[in-house]
N, C-alpha and C positions, 0 to 999 in steps of 0.2 A: 277824674279826682286827681289833683295833683300829688307828685313823689314825696316819699316822706321826708323828712329833715335828714336822716342817715343817708340816704341814696344820695341827695344834694351833696351831703360832706363828705360821702365817698368820691364823688364823681370831682368835688372841687380839690381833696386833696391830691387824686391821680394827676388833675392837670396842673396843680401846683408844682408837684413833685416832676413832671414830663416838661414841661414850660419856662420854668425859676429854678428851682434846687437844683435838679440833674446838671443841668449848664455850669451853674454855679460849683460843684461838686468837682467838675470836670477844669476849671479854672484853676478852684484853686487847690488842686490836686489832693481829693478826699480829705480834706481839712474836715475835724471832728466837728465845727463851728455848722457845719453844713447839717448835721445829726441833730444840733440844738434847734437849729432853725425848722427842722422837720415837726419836732414836737409842739413849736409854739405855733406855727402853718396848722397844723391839725386841730388845736383848739381853738385856732381863730376861723377856721374852716366850718367849725361847728356853730360857732357864732354868726357867720354871716349867713349860713344853711337859715338858721332859726330867724334872722332878721328878715331874710327873702320870701320864707315861708308865713310866718306868723306877725312880722313888724308892720308898722303904720305903711300905707303906699309911698307917701317921700320917702321912708328910710329902705323900703323895700329899692325902691327905685335908685336911691343914692348907692346903695350896694351894688346894684344888679351894674349898674356904670363902672362902676372903680372896678368892679373884676371882670367883668367885658372888656375894659380898654386894656386892663393889665394881661388878660389872659389870652386876647385876640389883638394885640394890637396892628394897626394899620395904617395907612394914610386916607383910605375910604370909607365909604360909611360900614357899621357894623352888617354884613351880609351872608350869614352863615349857610351852609349846606343843607337842603331839607331835613336830612337825617339828623341834624343837630337839633332840631327840635322834637325830637323822639328822645332825646337824652334827659336825664331827669333835671339839671339844670335848662336846658331847654322847654321843657314842660314846664318847671316851675315861671320862669320868665313870660312863659305864654299865658301861664291864670293869673300873674301877677299884674303885666302891664300890656300883655299884647308883644306888639316889637317896639323895643325900648327906642329905637331912633326912626322908625320909618312912618310916615304919614300913609303911606300905602304899602300893600306887601300882594304878590301876585295871589292867582288862586292856587297855585301849586303849593305854595310857602304859606298861605292859608290854610290848607288842607294838611299841610306837616305838619302845622301846629294845633290843629284838630283831630288829627289823626283820622280823615277820610280822605276821598279822591278829591280831584280839581271838579269832577262831576259834581259831586257831592256839594262842593262850596259853591257852582252855580246853581243848584237846584237852591240852595238856600239862600243864595242873593236875588231869585228870581222872586221867590217868596217871601222876603223881604226881612227874612231872618238873619240875614248877615248884610251889614252897612257896604253898598258900593262906593270907592270913591269918585269923585265925579272925574278924575283922569283917568281911571280904570283903575282895576285890582279894587281889592278888600282893605277897609277904615282896621287897622289892627286892634282898636280898642273893642270893635263889635266881635272879633275873634275872643277877648278877654273875656266880654260879658255874656258870651255864649258858652265859654268853658267854665264861667262862674256860676251858671244857672244850675238850681236844684235837679232838673232832669240829667245834668249832662252826662252822668254815667249810663243814659241807655244812646242806643245809635241814633244820631242826629242826622243822619241822612236820611231816615224815614220819621223823622218827629214832623207831624203836621202843625 
């Protein structure tokens, strides 16, 4: 089950504070404008969380891509640590799109996305419950599809 909209909103607000507003507040020497921006971003974060959680797939993907490219800027592909997939935003991204940029993820990342071990992922791939990428790893949309199954609430490692 994906996280609630409120959980995603709170994580987005924390990330926006840490990555955008706190540095801006330092640069502007505590200008009151930053406080006004906090109010606006809190409202926007709720809108973004709603779009990610319940919007159509295209709107969700567009919002996810904008947020990730803003909050996690890098010259390389988006490659968060495994723990990120356990956060409300990470769990929601996995549920909505799988991995937003990768065509294949390692068994460890697939396991983090599903909340199971690498061995559990290996078992699911072996039984045809997750799609193996031809070049190795797992196809992220198969992880997403697994998370969206009505039975996703029970332990997937023991699922026949």
